[in-house]
C-alpha positions as CSV (number, residue, x, y, z in Angstrom):
1,X,-18.9,-24.0,155.2
2,X,-21.0,-21.0,155.9
3,X,-21.3,-20.2,159.6
4,X,-24.7,-19.2,161.0
5,X,-23.0,-16.6,163.3
6,X,-21.7,-14.7,160.2
7,X,-25.1,-14.1,158.7
8,X,-25.5,-10.5,160.1
9,X,-22.2,-9.5,158.4
10,X,-23.3,-10.8,155.0
11,X,-26.7,-9.0,154.8
12,X,-26.8,-6.6,151.9
13,X,-23.5,-7.9,150.4
14,X,-23.5,-8.9,146.7
15,X,-24.5,-12.4,145.7
16,X,-22.8,-13.4,142.5
17,X,-23.2,-16.3,140.2
18,X,-20.6,-18.9,139.2
19,X,-19.1,-16.5,136.6
20,X,-18.9,-13.7,139.3
21,X,-21.8,-11.7,137.7
22,X,-23.9,-9.9,140.3
23,X,-27.4,-11.4,140.9
24,X,-28.5,-9.2,143.7
25,X,-28.0,-8.5,147.4
26,X,-28.2,-11.0,150.3
27,X,-31.3,-10.5,152.3
28,X,-31.5,-13.5,154.6
29,X,-30.7,-17.1,155.3
30,X,-33.0,-20.1,155.7
31,X,-31.7,-23.0,157.6
32,X,-32.5,-26.7,157.4
33,X,-34.7,-27.4,160.4
34,X,-33.2,-30.8,160.9
35,X,-29.6,-29.6,161.2
36,X,-29.9,-25.9,161.8
37,X,-27.3,-25.4,159.0
38,X,-27.7,-22.7,156.3
39,X,-29.4,-24.2,153.3
40,X,-30.9,-21.3,151.2
41,X,-30.4,-17.6,150.9
42,X,-32.9,-15.0,149.8
43,X,-31.5,-12.6,147.3
44,X,-33.1,-9.2,146.5
45,X,-33.5,-8.8,142.8
46,X,-35.5,-6.5,140.5
47,X,-35.8,-2.8,139.8
48,X,-36.4,-0.1,142.4
49,X,-40.0,-0.4,143.6
50,X,-40.4,-3.8,142.1
51,X,-38.1,-5.9,144.2
52,X,-38.6,-9.5,145.1
53,X,-36.7,-12.1,147.0
54,X,-35.5,-15.3,145.1
55,X,-34.2,-18.4,146.8
56,X,-30.8,-20.0,146.1
57,X,-29.0,-22.9,147.8
58,X,-25.9,-21.9,149.8
59,X,-24.5,-25.4,150.7
60,X,-21.8,-25.0,148.1
61,X,-21.5,-21.2,148.2
62,X,-18.2,-19.5,148.7
63,X,-17.9,-16.3,150.8
64,X,-15.4,-13.7,149.8
65,X,-14.7,-10.1,150.8
66,X,-18.1,-8.4,150.2
67,X,-19.7,-11.1,148.2
68,X,-21.2,-14.6,148.3
69,X,-20.6,-16.7,145.2
70,X,-23.2,-19.4,144.4
71,X,-22.6,-22.3,142.0
72,X,-25.5,-21.4,139.7
73,X,-26.1,-19.2,136.7
74,X,-27.6,-15.7,137.2
75,X,-30.7,-16.5,135.1
76,X,-31.3,-19.7,136.9
77,X,-31.3,-17.9,140.2
78,X,-33.5,-15.0,139.0
79,X,-36.1,-17.5,137.7
80,X,-36.3,-19.3,141.0
81,X,-39.4,-19.2,143.2
82,X,-39.8,-15.8,144.9
83,X,-41.6,-14.0,147.6
84,X,-42.4,-10.3,148.2
85,X,-39.7,-8.4,150.2
86,X,-41.9,-8.4,153.3
87,X,-43.2,-11.9,152.6
88,X,-42.5,-15.3,154.2
89,X,-42.0,-18.6,152.5
90,X,-45.2,-20.6,153.0
91,X,-44.7,-24.3,153.9
92,X,-46.6,-25.2,150.7
93,X,-44.0,-23.4,148.6
94,X,-41.0,-25.3,150.0
95,X,-41.2,-28.2,147.6
96,X,-41.2,-25.8,144.6
97,X,-38.0,-24.1,145.8
98,X,-36.2,-27.4,146.1
99,X,-37.5,-28.6,142.8
100,X,-36.2,-25.5,140.9
101,X,-32.7,-26.6,141.8
102,X,-33.4,-30.4,141.4
103,X,-33.0,-31.0,145.1
104,X,-34.9,-33.7,146.9
105,X,-37.5,-32.3,149.2
106,X,-38.2,-34.3,152.4
107,X,-40.3,-32.8,155.1
108,X,-39.6,-33.6,158.8
109,X,-40.6,-36.9,160.2
110,X,-43.9,-35.5,161.5
111,X,-44.5,-33.3,158.4
112,X,-42.9,-30.2,159.8
113,X,-41.3,-27.5,157.6
114,X,-37.9,-28.1,156.1
115,X,-36.7,-24.5,156.1
116,X,-36.7,-21.8,158.8
117,X,-35.7,-18.1,158.4
118,X,-32.8,-16.9,160.5
């Protein structure tokens, strides 16, 4: 399991798909607000000057020397919901991120956000 304390060490490392093809670079981690466990990563993709951050689940990711391997195809990740490099995931966008990966979206008991950036 990915440890929250290691996140600083992973930033800017490669994120690779299930076939070890590079997707982009790890930008940040979003945790599940109910458990404080890592749930999604943002990955920097795109060409110079046209970067964007896409979301990918990390619950079944494997960390290796200099990379994080996610159990999804490169095209699936690159077509995931995205935000601008300086942007923040709006609460209204959370269900779309979960739906892209066929994950159930359940907000907190009082309607609070499901994801928080770390």
